[in-house]
N, C-alpha and C positions, 0 to 999 in steps of 0.2 A: 504493499500498499503506500503510494508515493506521496499523497497529500495528507497533511495532519487535519485540515478542515475542508469540507466541501466548498466548491466554488459558488457563488450566487446565482450562477445561471449555467445549464448545459444544454447543448443542442438535444441531447437525448439521456433520459434518466431510465436506467433500468433497475427495477425492484425486484431483487432476488438475485443471488450470485451462485446459485446451484448450476447445474450442468447446462440447462437451456440458457440461462443468463448470462453465464460465463461465455458460452459459446458465441451468442450474439454480440457480446461486447468485443470479442477478438474479432468477428467479422467486420464489425462497424470501424474498429480501429484501423484495420486494412484498408478501408476506403477513406480514411482521413476524417472519420466522424468522431468527435470528442464525446464521451459519455461517462457519466457517474453511475456507479453501481452500488446500490445499498442493500446489504445482506444483513437480515435481522439476528443470524446466529454466528458466534465465532467460528471462523473456519477450522480450527484445529481441535474443536472440541467434539466429544462423542454425541453431543445433543444435536449436531448439524445433521438435519434430516435429508439433505441432499446427497451426502457422502458418507453413508453408512455401510455396514458390510454387505448390502445387497449386490446384485451383479446386474450388468446390462449387457445384452447381445446386441452388438453393433452390426448392421447389415453392411454389405458391400458398397451400396449407395451411400450410406452414412459415413463410410470411411472416405469416400471421396470428398464429402463435405469437410471432415476432419483433415484431410489432406490439404485442402485449400486454407484452413485455419493454421496449418504448420505444425500440427500436433500428431499426425499419424505415425511418423517414425518413432517417436516415443512411445506410442501405444503398442506398437509391435514388439517392444522390448519388455513389456509388462503385461501383455494380454495374450490369450490362447486363442490360435486359429481354429475355427470351425471347419474340419475337414469333410465332415458327412452329418446328415441329420436323419435319424431314425423315428418313424412316427408308428405307434401300435396302440392297440386296445386290450387291456387285461382280460384274459380268458377267451380271446378269440385269435385266429391264426392270420388275419389280414393285417398287413403292414405296408408302409411306404419308405422307401430310402432315396437320399440324395446325396451325390458325391461331387466334391468340388471338381474332380478331374472329368467328370461327365459335362460339366458346365464350362470346361476350359478356362478355370480360374485357379488362382493358387489357394484361396479360401472363400468360404461362403459368408464369412463375417468373422468378427472377434468377440470373445467373451472378456469382460474386464470388471473388477470389483469398483463399485461407485467412488469409493475414497481415493483409489489409484487414479481413476479418470478426473477427479475433482482436483487432485495435486498437479496433475500434468496441465490442465486448463489454467490454474492459478499461476503456476510457474511461468506460462507464457505470458499471462496478463502482467505480471511484474516486469516484463521487458518492453511494454507499450507505454509511452508516455501519453499517450491519448485516452487511457483508461484510469479513472481514479476509483479505487474499490475501497469501499468502508464496511467494516464488520468487527464487532456487531453495532449496526445502525438501523433503526427501525423507522419506517415511514407511517406516521401517526394520523395523517390527515392530508388530503389533497383537495384543491378547488380549482375549477376549469374557468377559462374566459376564452373569447374567441380567438386570442393571439397565444396564450401559453397556459400552462398548467403549473400551479403553487403547491409545493409540498412541504409538510412540516416534518422535519426528520430529528430523530431523537438518539444521541450518541451516549452510551454509557461506558465509563472507564472507572473501575472500582465503585466507589460510592458516588461518583460524580456523574451528573446527568447534564447534558447540554442540548439546547434545542436551536434549530436554525430553520428558516424558510430558504427553499431552493426552487428556482423555476426552470421549466424546460418547455421546448418546443413540442416534444413528444415524450410520454411516459409508457414503458413497456412494462407490464405486469408478468413477471416470470417467478411469482411467489407460491407456486404450487397449487394443488387441487383444492385446497382449503383457503385459497385467496381472501384475506379480509377485505383488500381493496376492491376485488371484484364485486363483493357484496355492498360495498359503500357505493359502487357505481350502479348499483340496483340492476346487474346483469344476471338474470335468472339462468339456471342450469337445469338440463334434464339429468336426473340421477336415477340410477339403476343399482339396487343392492342385490348382489348375488347370494347373500345369506351364507357366504363361506368365508374363510380366511386363508391366507398362504402362509404355510410353515417355511421359513427359509433358513439355510444354514449351509455351511461348506463341509465336505466329507472326503473321505479317502476310501478307495476300493481296492480289491484284491488284484484285479486286473487293470492294466493302462487303459485310458479311455481312448486313445489314439484320435483324439480330435474330434469325437463324435458327440453331438448334441441329441439327446433323447426327449422325446415328447410321447408320454404314455397316458391313455385316458383309462380311468377307473371309475366304477360305479358313483365314487364320491366326489369326482372331479379330475382335472389334469395333474399330471406329476411330471415336471420337467427336471432333467439332470443336464448341466451344461458344463463343458469342460474348461477347467482352469489351469493355471500354471502349476507345476511341482506335482502334477498327476492328481490334482484335486478335482472335486465336482462340486458345482453349486446346485443346491436343491431348492426347488420351489413346488410345495406339494399342497394343492388345496384340500381343504376338510371342512365339513359342517362346523359353523362357528360354536356350536355347543360342545364339540368334541376336541377343540384346539387345546384348551388347557391341558387335558389328558396327556396329549402327545408331547407337550412343552415339558411335562414333569416326569415322563418316563425315564428310566435310567438309559444311558447310552446304549447298552447291550440290547435292551427291550425295544428301543426306538429303531435300531438297526434291523431287528428281526422283523418288526412290522413293516418297514419300508422294503426289506427284501421279498416280502410275501406278496407285495403289490408290483414291485418293478421287475422281479425275476431275477435270474442268474447271469445275465449277459455280462455283468462286471464282476463276477464272483461275490465274495463276501464284503460286506462294508466293515472296514477295519478301524475306521475312526470317524466321529462325529463332532462338528465343532458347536459352538455356541448356537442356540436356537431362539428364533423370534417369530413373531406372527403378525400379519398386517391383513386388515379386512379387504376384501375384494369388493370394490364398487366402481362404477363407471359414471362419469360425469362429463357432459358436454355443454358448453356455454351457449346461450341462444344466439349471441353474437360476439365476435372477436375484437370489436372496438366501440368505444362510446366516448365521443368528443375526441379529444387528443391522447386518449388512453387505448392502447391495444394489448391483447392478450396472446401469450406463446406458451408452449409446453403445457405441462399439467394444469396450468391455470385455465388454459383454454379447453383441454380435454384430457382426461385420465382414463386410462384402459384397463382390461382385465389382462394379465400377463400372459395368457394362453398362446398368443402369437408373437410375443416378444417386441411389439410394435410402439410401446410407449414413447422411449426416448427417440426412437427412430423417426417417429411422426413429429416430435418436438424439434428435431433437428432440420426437418423440411419446413417447419414454421420459420426457423432462424435463416435459412438459406433463402427462402421466398422473401422474407421481410427485409433482409440486407440488400437484395436485389431492388426492391421496390424503393428504398431509401437512397439507392446509388445514384439515380438520376434526378433527384429532387433539386429544384431551384431555389435560390434564396434561403437554404437551410429551413425551410418550412416544413419539417419532417412529419408534423402532426396534422397535415393539412387533410380535411375530408376527403379529397380526391385519392390522395395517396394510401389512405387506410381502407377506403372502399375498394379500391382495386387490390390491395393485399387480400381483404376478405374474399373477393370474388375468385382471386387464383387458388385460395387454400380451400374453398368449399367443397369441391369435389373429392379431393383427398382425404379430407376430415370425415366427410360423411362415409365414403366408402370404407375406410378403415375402422371406424367406430361400429359401423354395421357388421363388417365381417368379423371383427374380434367377439362382439357380442353373441353373433349367430354361432360362431364356433363353441363358445363358452356354453351356450344353452343347448346347442345340438348334440354335443358329445356327453352332456350331462343327463340326457333323456334315456332312462333305462328300458324303455319300450323294446320288446324283443324284435319286432320288424324293423324299428329304427336302427337297432344294433346290428342287424345282417346287413342292412343297406350301407351302414358306415364302412363295414369291413369289406364289402364288395367294391366300395369307391375306393378305399385304402388300396386294396388289391390292383384295381385298375389304374390308379395313380402310378403304382410302382412299375408296371409293365407298358404303359402307354406313352410313348415319346412325346406327343402333343401335350398331354396332361402333365407330364414330368417337366417340361419347359415352362408351362405357366407356373407350377409349383416353385420352380428355380427362381423364376422373374419375382415372385412374391417373396421368397425367402431372403433374396439378396436386395429387395427393395426397388427393383429397377422397372416394376409395373406401373409406376406414376408418371405420367407423361407431362412433367413439369420442366420448363425452360431453366429454372433456377439450378436444378441439378446438374444439366449439361453445363451450365456457366460454372459451376463450382468444380467441374471435372476437367475443365481445360488447363 
């Protein structure tokens, strides 16, 4: 953090210094757009929700965006490449496989722990003079006029609290799914509660994972095992909310046995289980992505079920599109209605399609009806042996099925 106090005015203010907010700050700095970033949590504390022990699976398209931001080389040194994807359903023989070599790519994506990705992004920010990052600093209030947004920011150092008013042409809300400022702007969201929670932890297995990501559907919800460095796996295991506490308090041995019974023996025995946490699975989609001179990106705009691993990848496409929209703005009027209206129109199809697909998969694979289960397995088998279907699956997995000009621009 290069500035002791915020400037009185910034062309762009980003509220939230998590993965989406930090990525946007880097994208704008490369275009010469100065921004102030206000993050409510200290960056090096366990309470920082954006950079906890959860993992993110970065699609190949997302890696193109991160390459444009100058962080992909660092990521390859700390992340594990996805060489293949294996999809199956417990108790049935149908399955689908996708290998990087079949798609003529070196990797289908990368898996990295959130805190590792956060460290890479913030180290890059430290080298940009055009980014002022303040943490912990909370935006307690905002007011809009036709020309700018006024924000009241509160910084706490020890027992000392200081308040300051900062103005901006554009305010980007990247403060998460429970964004208090989104609510203050009276932007409603469509919220779907899946009535399940995801149990997450890192673990080790008897056999090497060989870069394979597993998605297995069980009667209680999806179970994902993603490859990590040091031959570890990242578990995301959906369970009914009323059962979660039981699984969190099981001994390591009993938890491993329960998991083995649902996942199977593809990786042999589970030899070690790390610290377990649980997160409620809900979906929210904001009715609009801007109001006045304030715009939403990432989880503040939409948060998804993790079944398809699209959450942060969708947020990165928000970042890519918004940075491209701001690139050609004249007179630094970044919050102009025409700019934000154009951004919303560019993002609508991708948001709608991804949210619908993710929710449909979550509900479709949770349906225990026997004819539905048979249909799923026939489709999985067809997906595994049909070249056209496999190509569509590959494009979806790598994030290349979104016809957005900003992705091509970021891949140049």
